[in-house]
C-alpha positions in Angstrom: 184.4 42.1 126.2 181.7 39.3 124.9 184.4 36.9 123.8 186.4 37.9 127.3 183.3 37.0 129.2 182.7 33.6 127.2 186.2 32.6 128.6 186.2 34.0 131.9 183.0 31.7 132.3 184.9 28.6 130.9 187.9 29.6 133.6 186.2 30.7 136.5 182.9 29.2 136.3 183.0 26.1 135.4 185.6 24.9 138.0 183.2 26.6 140.9 180.3 24.9 139.4 181.9 21.3 139.4 183.2 21.3 142.8 179.7 22.1 145.0 178.3 19.4 142.2 180.6 16.7 143.1 179.7 17.5 146.6 175.9 17.7 146.4 175.5 14.8 145.1 177.3 12.8 147.6 175.4 14.5 150.8 173.1 11.9 152.2 171.3 14.1 153.4 170.3 15.9 150.3 170.3 12.9 147.8 168.8 10.7 150.4 169.2 7.2 149.0 170.3 8.3 145.2 173.8 8.8 146.4 176.7 8.1 144.4 179.0 4.6 144.9 182.7 4.8 144.4 182.7 3.9 141.0 180.9 6.9 140.2 182.6 9.0 143.1 186.1 7.9 141.0 184.9 9.5 137.4 183.2 12.3 139.1 186.9 12.8 140.6 188.6 12.9 137.7 186.2 14.9 135.8 187.0 17.4 138.7 190.4 17.2 138.0 190.2 17.8 134.2 187.7 21.0 135.2 190.5 22.3 137.1 193.4 21.1 135.2 191.5 22.9 131.9 190.9 25.8 133.4 194.4 26.4 134.6 195.5 25.5 131.1 192.8 28.5 129.4 193.3 30.6 132.2 197.0 31.0 131.5 195.9 31.6 127.4 193.2 34.3 128.6 195.3 36.0 130.6 198.3 36.2 127.9 195.7 37.6 125.0 194.4 40.1 127.3 197.8 41.4 128.4 198.5 41.4 124.5 195.6 43.6 123.8 193.6 40.9 121.6 196.6 39.2 119.9 196.7 35.5 120.1 200.2 35.3 118.7 201.3 36.6 122.4 203.7 33.3 123.2 205.9 34.3 120.1 206.1 37.7 120.9 206.8 37.1 124.5 209.8 34.6 123.7 211.1 37.3 120.9 211.8 40.2 123.7 212.5 37.9 126.1 215.8 39.5 127.8 217.4 35.8 127.7 217.1 34.9 124.5 218.5 38.0 123.2 221.5 37.3 125.7 222.2 33.7 123.6 222.6 35.8 120.7 
């Protein structure tokens, strides 16, 4: 259960944290004269995109592991039981 909670934090918590931080550093009412320039906004946009992408990729793996009751070899088992693959043989 502890490992599942850590995976959940990485998959859900990281994008939820990254997006409001990106919004906050660009809000002139909060940051006054310390708001980010366009160069830092480009870098932050890339980092937020990578965060969301990595969360999506990790989320698929976490869901697969949960469905297979903890086995990390869930993709190989899923492919071997596929009806489409059995029809080809």
